[in-house]
N, C-alpha and C positions, 0 to 999 in steps of 0.2 A: 458180064464183067463189072457192071456198075456196083453191084453189091460187094464184089471182091475189093474194089478200090476204096469203098467206104470202110470196109473191115480193115484194110491196110492202114487207113487213116486213124482208125480207132487204136490199132496196135501201136502205131507211132506214139500216140499219147500215153498208152500204157507203159511202153518202154521208157519214155521220157520221165514218167512219174517214178518208176522203179529206180532209175539211175539217180534221179534227184533226191529221192528219199534215202537211198543208200549213202549218198554224200552228206546230206544234212542231218539225218537221223532224228529230226523233229518235224512236227506239222506246223508250218509257218505260212506266211502270206503267199509265198511262191507255191506251196502245196495247194492252198485253197484255189489259186489261179489255175493251176494245171488240172486239178480234179474237175473244175467247172467246165473246162474245154473238153475233157474226156466225156463228161455228161452230155454236152451239146452234140458231140460226134456220135454217141450211142443213139440219142434221140433222132439224129439225122437218118440213121439206118432204119429206125422204126417208121419214121415219116415217109421215107422213100418207098417202103414196102407196104404202106397202108392201102386199103382197098377202096378208099374214098375217091371218086373221080374228080372231086372239087380240088383236091391237093395232089396234083401229079407233076412229075419232073422228067425232063429229058435225060438221055443217057449221061452218065458221069464219066469224066476222064481222070487219068492219074496225075498229069502234069499240074493242073490247077491246085490240087491238094498239096503237092510238093511245094509249089510256090507259096501257098497260104501258110503252110507249116513253117517254112523258113522265114517268112516275113513276121510271123507271130513270135518265133523264138528270138528273132532280132529285137523285136519290141520288148519281149519279156526279159532280156538279158540284164537290165539294171535291177529288176526285181529278184531274179534268180541269184544274182550276185550279192544281194542284200543279205548278209549273214549276221543275224542278231547275236549269235554266239561269240562273234569277234568284236562286238560293240559293247564297251563297258559302261558308257554313259552318253546322254544326249546333252550337247552344249546348251546351257540355259541362256535364252535371249533376253533382251531388255524387257523388264516387267512393264514399262510404260508402253512400248510398242505392242507387246503381246496383248495388254489390256485394251488398248485402243481398237485393235482389230476385232477382239472379242465383243466389245461394247457395240461396235457398228453392226455386227451380225445380230446381237441380242436385241438392240433397239429396233432395227428394221423388222425383226420377227414379231416383237411384242406390239408394235404399232398396229399390226394387222390382227391382233388377238380378237377384238370384238367381231370382225368380219369372218374370221376363220371359224370361231365357235358357233356363230349364227348359221353359216353355210353348212358346217358339219352336222349340227343338230337337226337341220331340216333334211339334208341329203342322205344322212345315214339311215333315217327312218324310211325315207323313200326307197333306199337301196335294199333294206332288209324286209320291207313289207309289201313292196310292189314288184311284181315279176319283171316288169320292163324298166325298173328304176335305174339299173346300171347302163342300159342302152340309152335311156333318156339323157343321163349325165354325159355319156360319150358323145351323143349328138349335139348337145349344148357346147361341149368343148370344140367339136369340129366346126360349128357355126362361128364361134369366136375366133378360130384360127385363120379365117379369111382376112382379118384385119391385123393379124400379128406382124410385127416388123415394119409397120407402115409409118413409124416415126411418131405416132400419137401416143404419148405416155400418160396413163391415167393413175398408175399406182407405182410410185417410185420405191416405196418400201418393199413391195413384192419383188421388184427387180433387184434391189440390193440384197435381200435375204436369199433369193435364188442364186445370185452370183457368188455368195459367200458360203452356201450350204456345205459343199464338199470340204472346203478349207475349214469351216466351222467344226466339222466332225473331227478333223485332225487336231484342232485346237482343244476340243473337249477331251480326247484321249490323252493328249500331251499333258494337259493340266492334271490328269489323274496320276501321272508319273511323278509329279512334284511332291516333296515331303510337306511343304507348306504352300497352300494355294488358297485363293480367294473363293470361299464357298458360295458367295453370292454370284460371282461370275460363272463358276462351274455349274451352278443350278440353272443360271440363265442359258448357258450353252446347251445343256441337256434339254431344257424345255423348248428351246428354239428348234432343235432337231426334231422333237416330237411334233411341234407345230407344223413343220414342213411335211411330215407324214400325214397329219390330219388334213392339211390343205389338199394334197393330191388324192387322198381317199375321198374327200367330199366332192372333188371334181371328176372322179371316176378315172383317174390317170394311172392305170396299173403299171405302165412302164416306168414312170417316175418313182412310184413306190418301191419297185424292185431296185431301181438305181440307188436310192438312198440306203436301202438295206444292204446292198452289195458294198457300198462305200464304208458303211459302219463295220461290216464283217471283216473286210480285208485290212482296214485301218487298225482294228482291234488286234488282229493277228500280227500285224507289223510291230505293234507297241506293247503287247501283253507282257513281254519279259520285263519291261521297265515299270509295270504297274504292280503295286503290292498285292500279294496273294489274296488277302482278305477282300480287296476291291475287285480282283479278278473273279472271285466266286460270286460276288454280288452282281457283276456285269453279266455273268452267264445266266443267273436266275432272271434278271430283268430282260435279257435278250430272249429267253424262252417265252416269257410272258408277252413281250412285244410281238414275236412271231405268231403266237396263237391269236393274240388280239387282232392283228392285221390280217390273219388268214381268213377270218370270218367275212369281213367286207370284201376281201379280195376274191374269195370263192363266189360270193354273191355277184360281184361285178362280172366275173367270167361266165357264170351260168346265165346271167341276164343278157349279156351281149351275144352269146353263141348258142343258146339252147335251141334256137330255131334254125340254125345253120346246118348244112349237111355234115353229119358226123358228130354234131354236138360239141360240148365244151371240151371233152377229152381229146378229140382230134385237133381242136383248136390249140390246145396246150402243146401237143406234139409239133404243130405247125410253128408256133411262136418260138419254141426252144430249139427246134432242129432245122429250120429253114435256112439259116445263115450260111452254113457250110455248103448246102446244095445250090443255093442261088449264086454264091461266089464261084463254085466250081463251073457252073454253066455259063455265067455271064460276067464274072468279075474281071476276066482278062480280055473280053471282047463283047462290049455292050453296044456297039454301033455308034460310038462317039464318047466324048468326055464332057464334064461340066465346068472345067476350068476353075475349080476352087469355089464354085458358087454355093456348095453346101458346107464344105469344111471351114472356109474363111470369108463368108460374105461381108461381115462387118468391116473387116480389114480392107477388103477390096473397095468398099464404099468410102472408107477413110482415105484411101489412096487415089480416089477420084475416078474409079472405074464406073462406067455407066451400064444401065440395064442389068443391074445385079438384083435377082429376085429377093423380095422381102420375106417370103414364107414358102412353105413347100408346095402350096398350090401354084404359085407363080413359077416356081422352079420346074415343076412337072410340065407346065404349059410351055415353058421356054425350050424344053428338050423333049419334044414328042418322039424324036427318032430313037431314043434310048429304049432298049429292050426291057430293062428294069430301072427304076429310080428309087427314091427313098420310101416308096409305098411298101417295100419289102425289106427284110434285113439281109445284109451281106457281110457282116462284121465290120469293125473299124478299118480293117485292111481294105475291104471292098469299097468303103467310102473314099479312100484315097486313090484306089485304082480307077474308080468311076470318075473321080474329079480330075486326076492328072495322068491317067494311063498307066499301063503295067511297067513302063520303063522309067518314068520320072518318080513314081511312088517309092520304089526301093531306094533311090537316091535320097529322098526326103527322110525315109526311115533310118538310113545309115548315118546321115549327118546328125539327125536328132539323137540317135542312140549314142553315137560317139561323144556328143556334147554332154549328155546325161552321165555317161560312164566317167568322163573326165571330171565333171563337177561334183560327183558323189563318191569320190575315193575316200575311204576311211583311213585316217591317220591317228596313230597312238590310241586306238580303241575308242575314239570319240567321233560321233556323227554330229556335225554342225546343224543347227536348226534349219538354216536355209537349204541344206542338203536334204534334210528330212522332208521338207516341202516338195522338193523335186521328186523324191522317191515316191511319196504318196500320190503326186500328180500322175506319174506313170502308172501306178497301180490302178488309179481311177480309169485311165484310158483303156487299159488292157482288161480290167475286170468288167467294166460297163460295156465295152465294145465287142465282147465275145458273142453275146446272144443277140445284140442289136446292131448299132452303128457307132460312129464316132460321136461320143456324148458331148463333146465341146463344139459342136457345129452350130450353124445358124447364129442369129444375133445373141440369143440367150447364152448359148455355149461359148461364143467368142468373148462375151463379158466375163465368163468364168476364167477364161484364159488370161484376160487382163488382170483379174484379181490375183491369180496365181503369180503372174509376172510381177505385179506390184509387191506382193508379200515376199517373193524371193529377193527382189532388189532391196526392199526395206531391211530385211533381216541379214542380208549380205552386207549392207552398209553398216548395220548395227554391229556385226561381228568385227568388221574392219575397225570400227571405233573402239571396241573393247581391246583389240590388239594394240592400237596406238596408245591407249591409256596405260596398258600393262608395260609397254616399252618405256613410256615416260616415267612411270613409277620406278622402274629398274635403274634408270639414269639418275 
């Protein structure tokens, strides 16, 4: 029956895609999102039936898939309702506010330029010429992770650039929609995004590389209608080049880390792409306990005065030894919330969050306000990045990204209110 349940889950995504495409008639950000989840479900079937004893799973049940699908569709609803064909224009925010945020991201990225280029030049050679190069980089990253989140900050620029990366990608594509834009700032945004990719390649962080690529892809599909056709074509060519350029070190990283594992790198790819549905099905609704928000919102818990909040995933796993799975495996962003708050509280969080987003992103008169666009792209990041892995805005670093999005939303909401007041004053 396990295979039948997985096949039914695949069929659910196929039917969803057919209905969605029949209604939209274009391939947009929602299409990209749905097709990615269809891919994960298909790979889950392949993974479940692999013959490698190292990757085995218990029997699959139907109800957890129903629960997961409904939670995902609830979270997706702001994205699936985002209809670019009904949007005539994007409200132009204050140039001053826009440039200030862009410059913060650019400066924070370029301050690290010497270190990034130095590390990249050394590590890329190690990666491409030494068979264990990728494994060595991964082991170095793991050794450094023991001290992450301990409050000792040695690189403020890296923290700022990391917190602004997803928003910076949105700002880059938005600037491309403008008829007149500051070429220097646009170039700076583009190079800042590239520097982020170089940083994670040099550190051997495959997951973060994928996350940036996913944000770039779904943000592009959300805004491509508003980007001139000539620039659209250039983006596609640059995108193909980037994917090929990144694929070389990415494959080297994968082979280096898993060539000596049972099943090799091929089965490891199946495991990374397909495990989330299976682990959620088996443990997502009954994990032997909950983490009380220690993964999804640890920074906010510490700010509120809670004690014994783990600083990193090592401390978190040590604090909850009774859990059947923790963040050492993937269970989707839905799984992160059910493991943190339980299967009854998590839906309430999703419902309240989704109702808030839907209310705040209603399109009027064919115009999407800039602060609304920020919210929509934020939800896109949650759903796109959390399908294969976990809630990408968790831990201290992810919570800082939440603060950046909140700051940007409030800033441009305030900016829009100021524009309305000035218009009313002029009318009087």
